[in-house]
TORDRENDREN-347171 format. One record per residue (C-alpha): z, y, x. Coordinates in steps of 0.05 Angstrom, whole numbers, padded with zeros to 5 digits, always signed. Layout:
% residues N
ZYX/...
//
This chain:
% residues 698
+00251+00236-00841/+00203+00198-00885/+00139+00173-00853/+00075+00163-00892/+00029+00117-00853/-00044+00113-00871/-00099+00064-00849/-00125+00103-00789/-00181+00076-00745/-00191+00013-00703/-00240+00045-00655/-00193+00068-00599/-00140+00022-00573/-00070+00049-00560/-00037+00112-00588/-00079+00175-00590/-00059+00244-00613/-00115+00284-00645/-00077+00350-00653/-00052+00333-00723/-00022+00265-00716/-00026+00198-00679/-00072+00139-00690/-00044+00071-00668/-00087+00010-00655/-00065-00056-00624/-00098-00125-00618/-00071-00190-00644/-00113-00247-00671/-00056-00292-00693/+00000-00246-00718/+00015-00243-00792/+00043-00171-00788/+00052-00117-00735/+00108-00067-00742/+00105+00002-00709/+00176+00022-00687/+00192+00095-00673/+00250+00116-00629/+00292+00177-00613/+00266+00217-00554/+00313+00182-00506/+00288+00114-00530/+00358+00091-00549/+00355+00092-00625/+00303+00062-00671/+00289+00113-00725/+00234+00080-00764/+00199+00013-00772/+00132+00016-00805/+00084-00043-00816/+00014-00024-00793/-00023-00019-00859/-00093-00041-00840/-00127-00097-00802/-00200-00093-00781/-00219-00159-00751/-00164-00171-00700/-00145-00098-00691/-00083-00074-00729/-00081+00001-00739/-00048+00060-00774/-00044+00136-00773/+00017+00181-00777/+00005+00253-00796/+00049+00304-00761/+00076+00256-00708/+00088+00297-00645/+00067+00286-00574/+00118+00249-00533/+00139+00204-00590/+00172+00140-00564/+00150+00076-00596/+00140+00001-00591/+00115-00058-00632/+00145-00119-00664/+00098-00177-00681/+00109-00227-00737/+00080-00297-00737/+00097-00369-00724/+00142-00389-00666/+00108-00453-00644/+00105-00454-00568/+00073-00523-00567/+00015-00492-00605/+00013-00431-00560/+00047-00382-00608/+00111-00345-00589/+00119-00291-00642/+00189-00264-00647/+00197-00197-00685/+00266-00188-00653/+00231-00170-00588/+00206-00100-00579/+00137-00100-00547/+00105-00050-00500/+00037-00024-00523/-00014-00056-00473/-00051+00011-00473/+00008+00057-00462/-00002+00110-00408/+00071+00129-00402/+00138+00093-00404/+00205+00115-00430/+00265+00082-00398/+00266+00019-00357/+00272-00056-00364/+00343-00081-00356/+00361-00150-00330/+00387-00179-00396/+00372-00246-00429/+00358-00212-00496/+00288-00200-00467/+00275-00274-00474/+00243-00301-00536/+00286-00363-00532/+00360-00377-00522/+00376-00381-00448/+00414-00445-00433/+00396-00480-00498/+00380-00553-00491/+00312-00541-00524/+00297-00489-00471/+00238-00445-00492/+00228-00484-00556/+00291-00450-00583/+00288-00383-00618/+00329-00322-00598/+00349-00273-00654/+00376-00217-00610/+00343-00149-00610/+00313-00134-00542/+00301-00060-00555/+00362-00034-00517/+00338-00070-00454/+00264-00055-00449/+00221+00005-00432/+00184+00037-00490/+00115+00066-00498/+00103+00141-00504/+00049+00179-00542/+00020+00217-00483/-00010+00286-00482/-00087+00282-00476/-00083+00345-00433/-00051+00303-00378/-00113+00261-00372/-00172+00307-00364/-00230+00278-00326/-00231+00281-00250/-00302+00285-00222/-00296+00306-00149/-00300+00237-00117/-00322+00239-00043/-00365+00176-00048/-00364+00158+00025/-00419+00107+00043/-00391+00038+00055/-00417+00037+00126/-00377+00099+00143/-00313+00074+00111/-00246+00064+00147/-00193+00036+00100/-00119+00049+00110/-00076+00001+00069/-00008+00029+00050/+00051+00023+00003/+00064+00088-00036/+00138+00090-00020/+00140+00052+00045/+00090+00097+00081/+00130+00161+00075/+00202+00139+00060/+00223+00148+00133/+00177+00205+00153/+00227+00261+00167/+00170+00313+00172/+00163+00307+00096/+00216+00340+00052/+00269+00289+00031/+00258+00305-00043/+00186+00280-00042/+00188+00223+00008/+00165+00158-00023/+00127+00193-00080/+00054+00201-00098/+00058+00274-00077/+00082+00255-00007/+00019+00215+00006/-00021+00280+00001/+00028+00324+00038/+00002+00366+00095/+00036+00320+00144/+00001+00258+00117/-00066+00291+00110/-00062+00311+00183/-00045+00240+00202/-00103+00211+00162/-00152+00262+00191/-00130+00245+00262/-00145+00172+00249/-00211+00189+00213/-00187+00150+00152/-00237+00155+00095/-00202+00112+00042/-00129+00102+00026/-00118+00033-00006/-00052+00032-00044/-00011-00029-00062/-00002-00035-00137/+00014+00029-00175/+00008+00000-00245/+00075-00003-00280/+00110-00066-00257/+00174-00106-00268/+00230-00125-00222/+00237-00201-00224/+00303-00226-00251/+00311-00276-00195/+00305-00220-00144/+00355-00175-00179/+00405-00232-00180/+00400-00234-00104/+00407-00159-00097/+00333-00151-00080/+00274-00120-00116/+00199-00127-00126/+00177-00080-00072/+00103-00094-00068/+00092-00089-00143/+00048-00150-00157/+00081-00159-00225/+00043-00114-00273/+00068-00099-00344/+00026-00037-00359/-00046-00033-00337/-00054+00041-00357/+00014+00069-00337/+00029+00094-00267/+00092+00063-00238/+00148+00114-00251/+00190+00096-00190/+00140+00134-00147/+00141+00197-00189/+00159+00262-00154/+00174+00329-00185/+00107+00331-00223/+00110+00262-00255/+00042+00234-00275/+00009+00300-00255/+00035+00286-00184/-00011+00225-00180/-00071+00266-00201/-00052+00321-00153/-00047+00269-00097/-00117+00245-00113/-00147+00315-00115/-00115+00334-00048/-00139+00270-00015/-00208+00283-00043/-00208+00352-00015/-00197+00320+00053/-00256+00272+00039/-00209+00213+00031/-00221+00163-00026/-00166+00128-00064/-00172+00052-00075/-00121+00016-00118/-00098-00056-00108/-00100-00081-00180/-00069-00143-00210/-00109-00166-00271/-00100-00240-00256/-00030-00246-00286/+00027-00205-00317/+00101-00197-00307/+00118-00242-00365/+00116-00304-00321/+00114-00376-00346/+00145-00406-00409/+00214-00386-00383/+00196-00313-00374/+00212-00253-00418/+00175-00230-00480/+00156-00158-00464/+00086-00144-00490/+00026-00192-00486/+00065-00256-00500/+00096-00227-00563/+00032-00195-00589/-00013-00256-00581/+00006-00307-00529/-00052-00354-00545/-00104-00299-00534/-00076-00261-00475/-00062-00321-00431/-00097-00384-00409/-00057-00443-00434/-00062-00515-00411/-00106-00563-00450/-00052-00617-00449/+00003-00575-00481/-00006-00502-00502/+00068-00492-00489/+00051-00485-00415/+00008-00435-00376/-00049-00446-00329/-00020-00423-00262/-00080-00409-00217/-00042-00349-00190/+00023-00381-00168/+00062-00331-00209/+00072-00371-00274/+00014-00347-00317/-00060-00329-00316/-00089-00273-00357/-00146-00297-00402/-00201-00247-00383/-00251-00294-00418/-00224-00269-00484/-00267-00209-00506/-00207-00165-00525/-00171-00180-00460/-00234-00167-00421/-00241-00101-00460/-00170-00082-00440/-00184-00095-00366/-00248-00055-00367/-00216+00001-00407/-00161+00003-00355/-00210+00007-00297/-00249+00063-00330/-00185+00101-00345/-00164+00101-00272/-00232+00123-00250/-00245+00177-00302/-00176+00205-00316/-00137+00190-00252/-00195+00200-00203/-00192+00132-00169/-00252+00114-00125/-00248+00039-00121/-00208-00025-00132/-00184-00084-00091/-00178-00142-00140/-00117-00185-00124/-00134-00260-00129/-00204-00242-00152/-00224-00315-00158/-00179-00321-00219/-00219-00266-00253/-00285-00300-00238/-00264-00370-00259/-00298-00396-00322/-00287-00461-00359/-00329-00499-00307/-00299-00464-00247/-00313-00403-00204/-00375-00365-00227/-00395-00301-00192/-00440-00286-00251/-00389-00302-00304/-00366-00257-00360/-00318-00213-00322/-00364-00203-00263/-00424-00187-00307/-00385-00138-00350/-00356-00103-00289/-00422-00097-00252/-00462-00069-00311/-00411-00017-00331/-00440+00053-00319/-00372+00084-00302/-00354+00029-00253/-00422+00022-00221/-00409+00076-00169/-00340+00056-00145/-00319+00012-00088/-00304-00060-00107/-00265-00106-00061/-00247-00178-00075/-00189-00217-00049/-00233-00280-00051/-00182-00334-00064/-00127-00360-00109/-00089-00426-00113/-00131-00455-00170/-00186-00508-00163/-00241-00485-00117/-00199-00423-00104/-00225-00403-00035/-00290-00366-00045/-00301-00322+00017/-00372-00297+00017/-00388-00320-00054/-00381-00253-00091/-00439-00211-00117/-00473-00160-00071/-00435-00101-00101/-00370-00128-00072/-00337-00124-00004/-00287-00180+00010/-00222-00186+00049/-00242-00231+00107/-00180-00271+00127/-00224-00313+00174/-00234-00248+00214/-00159-00238+00219/-00145-00309+00241/-00203-00311+00291/-00183-00247+00326/-00111-00269+00331/-00130-00338+00356/-00177-00311+00409/-00127-00262+00439/-00073-00315+00434/-00117-00359+00478/-00137-00415+00431/-00194-00460+00453/-00262-00453+00419/-00241-00386+00390/-00293-00345+00429/-00349-00379+00390/-00317-00358+00324/-00303-00288+00350/-00377-00279+00365/-00392-00289+00292/-00337-00243+00269/-00361-00187+00315/-00428-00189+00279/-00399-00182+00209/-00391-00256+00194/-00465-00261+00178/-00461-00336+00168/-00415-00321+00109/-00443-00257+00079/-00517-00252+00097/-00549-00275+00032/-00572-00245-00034/-00586-00179+00002/-00513-00167+00019/-00497-00116+00072/-00457-00120+00136/-00402-00077+00106/-00386-00135+00058/-00336-00162+00108/-00270-00123+00105/-00244-00136+00175/-00169-00132+00186/-00119-00156+00238/-00059-00147+00192/-00047-00131+00119/+00015-00122+00076/+00019-00198+00068/+00036-00228+00135/+00058-00203+00204/+00044-00131+00223/+00003-00122+00286/+00066-00109+00327/+00100-00171+00300/+00038-00213+00315/+00051-00198+00388/+00127-00204+00384/+00143-00267+00344/+00119-00339+00346/+00146-00355+00277/+00168-00320+00214/+00238-00292+00206/+00245-00282+00131/+00320-00295+00124/+00330-00227+00090/+00288-00253+00031/+00344-00302+00017/+00297-00361+00006/+00320-00402+00066/+00262-00376+00109/+00215-00421+00069/+00171-00365+00040/+00112-00331+00073/+00056-00358+00116/+00074-00415+00163/+00012-00406+00206/+00008-00336+00235/-00033-00347+00298/+00017-00302+00333/+00042-00300+00405/+00105-00263+00430/+00077-00259+00501/+00135-00297+00531/+00197-00279+00491/+00212-00285+00417/+00231-00219+00385/+00258-00155+00417/+00259-00149+00492/+00270-00097+00546/+00227-00133+00597/+00175-00081+00618/+00122-00133+00636/+00126-00166+00568/+00126-00099+00532/+00065-00078+00571/+00029-00142+00555/+00045-00136+00481/+00020-00064+00480/-00045-00085+00513/-00053-00143+00465/-00047-00095+00407/-00098-00048+00437/-00145-00107+00449/-00142-00131+00377/-00150-00061+00349/-00210-00048+00395/-00241-00114+00373/-00236-00092+00301/-00265-00023+00311/-00323-00052+00352/-00341-00104+00299/-00395-00098+00246/-00364-00093+00177/-00312-00049+00144/-00248-00040+00185/-00181-00038+00149/-00118-00014+00184/-00049-00032+00159/-00005+00029+00152/+00041+00033+00213/+00000-00012+00258/-00027+00050+00292/+00045+00064+00313/+00069-00006+00331/+00110-00013+00267/+00145-00080+00259/+00184-00116+00205/+00233-00155+00249/+00188-00216+00242/+00188-00216+00166/+00118-00237+00144/+00131-00233+00069/+00168-00167+00057/+00151-00167-00017/+00224-00157-00036/+00246-00111+00021/+00249-00040-00007/+00286-00018+00055/+00275-00006+00129/+00245-00075+00138/+00187-00058+00091/+00181+00016+00106/+00139+00046+00162/+00180+00067+00222/+00151+00134+00244/+00190+00130+00310/+00160+00064+00331/+00103+00089+00375/+00129+00082+00446/+00062+00070+00480/+00014+00123+00453/-00018+00073+00406/-00033+00124+00352/-00073+00166+00402/-00112+00103+00422/-00129+00088+00349/-00153+00159+00342/-00200+00147+00401/-00224+00082+00371/-00241+00112+00304/-00275+00172+00336/-00316+00125+00380/-00337+00083+00320/-00356+00145+00281/-00398+00170+00340/-00439+00107+00347/-00482+00085+00288/-00495+00017+00320/-00423-00001+00303/-00433+00017+00229/-00497-00017+00210/-00515-00040+00141/-00562-00095+00164/-00539-00158+00198/-00559-00169+00270/-00592-00235+00290/-00623-00221+00357/-00692-00205+00328/-00739-00163+00369/-00748-00091+00348/-00820-00070+00337/-00806-00001+00365/-00788-00024+00436/-00790-00100+00439/-00715-00104+00452/-00669-00151+00413/-00621-00117+00365/-00564-00158+00394/-00558-00197+00458/-00502-00236+00493/-00487-00241+00568/-00436-00271+00614/-00411-00235+00676/-00472-00255+00716/-00521-00230+00664/-00540-00299+00640/-00527-00327+00570/-00455-00346+00557/-00437-00420+00556/-00421-00426+00483/-00402-00500+00493/-00344-00481+00538/-00280-00489+00496/-00243-00441+00543/-00296-00386+00542/-00257-00322+00550/-00305-00270+00579/-00370-00247+00549/-00411-00185+00535/-00446-00162+00472/-00504-00112+00472/-00512-00077+00405/-00574-00039+00385/-00602-00016+00318/-00622-00073+00272/-00693-00101+00277/-00692-00108+00201/-00677-00035+00186/-00731-00002+00143/-00717+00064+00177/-00682+00056+00244/-00635+00115+00246/-00597+00085+00305/-00657+00072+00351/-00630+00112+00410/-00559+00086+00406/-00533+00026+00444/-00464+00000+00459/-00445-00054+00509/-00380-00089+00488/-00344-00127+00543/-00288-00174+00525/-00245-00206+00579/-00187-00249+00556/-00178-00280+00625/-00113-00267+00663/-00153-00240+00721/-00203-00183+00731/-00277-00200+00732/-00338-00166+00762/-00394-00156+00713/-00467-00146+00730/-00489-00093+00682/-00556-00098+00645/-00612-00052+00666/-00619+00014+00630/-00679+00055+00610/-00706+00106+00659/-00662+00168+00669/-00603+00133+00634/-00542+00099+00659/-00477+00069+00633/-00414+00108+00620/-00346+00085+00596/-00336+00099+00522/-00268+00067+00515/-00225+00014+00548/-00159-00019+00532/-00133-00029+00603/-00091+00015+00647/-00149+00050+00680/-00164+00112+00639/-00227+00130+00678/-00273+00108+00733/-00307+00151+00784/-00374+00117+00773/-00403+00059+00734/-00438+00018+00787/-00487-00040+00777/-00426-00085+00785/-00369-00062+00740/-00297-00086+00748/-00265-00106+00682/-00189-00113+00684/-00152-00175+00662/-00142-00179+00587/-00185-00119+00572/-00237-00094+00523/-00288-00043+00548/-00344-00008+00511/-00400+00025+00552/-00452+00072+00525/-00517+00100+00551/-00520+00170+00580/-00568+00212+00622/-00562+00191+00695/-00530+00257+00717/-00474+00247+00666/-00466+00172+00674/-00403+00181+00717/-00367+00220+00663/-00321+00185+00613/
//
């Protein structure tokens, strides 16, 4: 077949079918020529190679009349191969369209993907002439009908949000209540079984580990492992095919619609800080071959090398206007056409770093925050990277919530028994106001978590003193060294009933602490069931039972307890306030919005390094413009001590008394809440106000 390519338009990036043909547009500021390569439907045979006929600025474009939907294609870029100048053009390497929405085939582990000759003495300064096309995934001209707009977002207020962080495959791979054919797929996440589970926990947002198309690292494949987590993006618009079920891409959209129908939002963990092409020794798959010097940040000393603020080999150059455009186009695509409700930005500090360092009002942040499509979605920052000045907890703009690792560490340290940890815990219980209460930020800004995908699960935090990552085949050197964990007497599995009981209570205590804290709680998938990873705190390469959720793990009724916790939090607005609490007096009744007590009713001794027992009275914020939680109050009692304590309860208003809202100890109820209340050893209790005649009821 003869192809007649015309100039087309530079206005829309990527490949777009208009009903008569396809317009192609791709960015490269430094190429001398861009070839469009067409392939057979199976992607195995190149059937045409056509130079794009027009260049408008730095956009190369062309139009092919009569080209059908589903056409498989890729690019080859011509230009100088001068790595020391930052240019790595090699037309022998087939390149993925950065804007492709679908992939054909997969990436094979073959050295032909490299732009240089592997093993050559000149290393990446050498030039490899082999054709990479047989070993790489190709782009596909997608059907516009697949990507109609989704507009039914639930838009849950931040203060009412409960996030559930999960891996698409790992969450359902071992759930035998889901048909085997769909386990581990997008569709499985919105199955009736999973929707029931989410509803029981009162989950309002499902935060998914990366679903952008990603690459399996060569070094993992050589060890018989794989990139399980997916923090290795190669396609910012294409859903990862390994999670496709029977419906393919439509299965992702169906998942979103079903979750939305259950009032559950979908948040994506997105990786715009680097790509799967790695450092100078990595493969040439897309961005590197199209325009290495524009897509990546290169070192000032030698443009052969990449700035590595991410620890993954390269750093995407979002300061470049076309790269920034690509990222924003990607975000809008996932919101408008895939129905996504928010994003958690992996290593967000990298995205906000300008030439002079971290800048929360830099180009990326300003562009993101002013975008009308993105203005209404949830934005979450992972507020660190390994670059200079990388740790920026609390420094993001008011529109952002932030993962609060200080919260995780403080809660673990307190329940482990570390000295001086009660003082830190007091701040975490109030939303880490010393970190976030500025520029009009809200208490929900702190995303509070005990465990996340990276690190020990909750169960492993109470079962292991140190990491056990031998299965990663890195000599147990990878993963966090400091976990603030405590196995309660024995490292690893045990049949000792006393140790098992103590571990179960420790888990309940940490979970209760999180649900009773101001801020946005985030639950790691499986923690509600006591799921463990055999002590592996870096299961990024464990696409197996180590990394998957064990649905048979709950031996202590933990899931039911989490259900109680989430229901209690939902029932009490004082636990979900948007304003920070500072002990100010409320005009309405002259009472402080927060107050602290010890067991005698006096102020706690905050100078005591071993302080282990204290009480926290929570009322509606004195700063609230309209106090919608005026009549609500919760008394939180925390006792880490190894013995029970008697607590003198605060006085209550007339005709009201205290009742038990929840407790983590063995006693499931009390006949009556007296003026002196017995709190068990290692227990969290929450009391609420009730009319006097109902005060004895739980």
